[in-house]
N, C-alpha and C positions, 0 to 999 in steps of 0.2 A: 540500519543507520550505524554510523560510526562516530563515537565521540572524539573529535579530531581538532577542534579549534583551541588553541591554548588558552588558558586563563587571561581575560582581559581583551583579547583581540576579537574584533568584530568580523563576521564573514562578509565577503564583498558581494554587493549585489550589481548586475548589470542589466540594463534595459537593452533588448535587441534593437538596433536602430533601423534593420530593415524592414520590420513589420509596424508600421503606426497605427494599424487598426486595434483600439481597445478591446480587450477581451476581459470578461468577468472572471475573477479567481476564485475558484470553489474548491477548496481543500477541506475536509472533514475528517476529523482524527477522533477516534474513541477516547472516551475518559480514560481507559485502561492504558492507551497509548501513550496519552498525554502524561499520566502519572509516571510511566516508566521512563519517559524521555527526561521528564523534569528531575527524576531521582538520579538518572545516570548523568545528566549535566553537572548536577550538583555534587556528586561524589565519585564518579569515575575518572580514572586517569585518560587523558587524549588517546584514542586508538582504541578505545574499548568497545569491542562489539555488543550492540544492543538489539536484540530482535523482540519486540513487543507483539507478539501474536498469541491470540487465545489458543489456537489449535495448530496442530502440526499436519503438513502433507495435504492441504486443501486442494483438489485439483483444480486446474485452469477451466476445465469443462464444466465443474459444478458452479464455479463462479459465473461463467458465460450464461448458463442456463437459469441461474437464480436471476441475472440481470435481464435476461430473455422474457422470463416470467413476468418481471415488473413492467418491461416495455410491450408485453405481447407480441414479443418477436421469437421466431424458433432459434434454439442454437444448433448449429449445424458443425459437422466435421470438415475439415478441409485437408486437401493433400498438401504437401510441401509447398509445390508450385503455386496453388491457390492461395496459400497462407502469405507466400511472399508477394503475390499481387495485392492482397488485402490489406495486410498490415505493413508492407512495405520494410523500411529499416528496423521496425520493432519485431518482425516475423522470427528472427532467431531467438530473442528474448521469449516470446510467446510459446516457442516449442521447447523450450527447457524444462527438464525435470529437476525442479530446484526447491525441494521441500525445506522448510524452515522449521527451526526449534528453537523455543523460548527457555529451554531447561537452564542454560547457563545466566540468563537474565534474571529468571526466577530465584536461582542459587545465590548469584551475586548481589542482589538488591533486594532479597526477600519480597519479590513482586508476585502478586497472585492476581491474574485478570478476573474481574467480577462482572463484567458485562457480557452482552451477547456476542458470540463468535461472528466471523465474517458472513458467512451465509445468512444466519438468523438476522444479522444487522441489515444486509441487503433486502431480505424477506420483509423487514419492517416497512420499507416503502418510502421513507422519508428523504432518500436520495433521488427520488423521482415524481416529487410533487409537481414540479413544472413540466413533466413530460406528457405530452398528449398526442 
């Protein structure tokens, strides 16, 4: 996330006109993430990078395996071609090695994550209550 909205300006919201099908919006953010964002918005200059992650270098495969365990589905490796067919336009993003660090966020805002990390949070199962 980047703090980029100048003070007093509201971000614009647009609704896609091409898809009238209502969809539920489900965004779940950890308390650690919320605290870091609020702190950054209240005190950081616009453009300041903020990475509110508890751990560094969580592999996509580990995330997929944790989700698979919750859904009782196997996580499988895909070739680049298979990934392109499966993930479509997201395939290049899925294949990136993009380790993220919250070291600067911790230093700049004296922020310390106090809640479960990503894999532990997924393993808690609350994201999958409605999955059957």
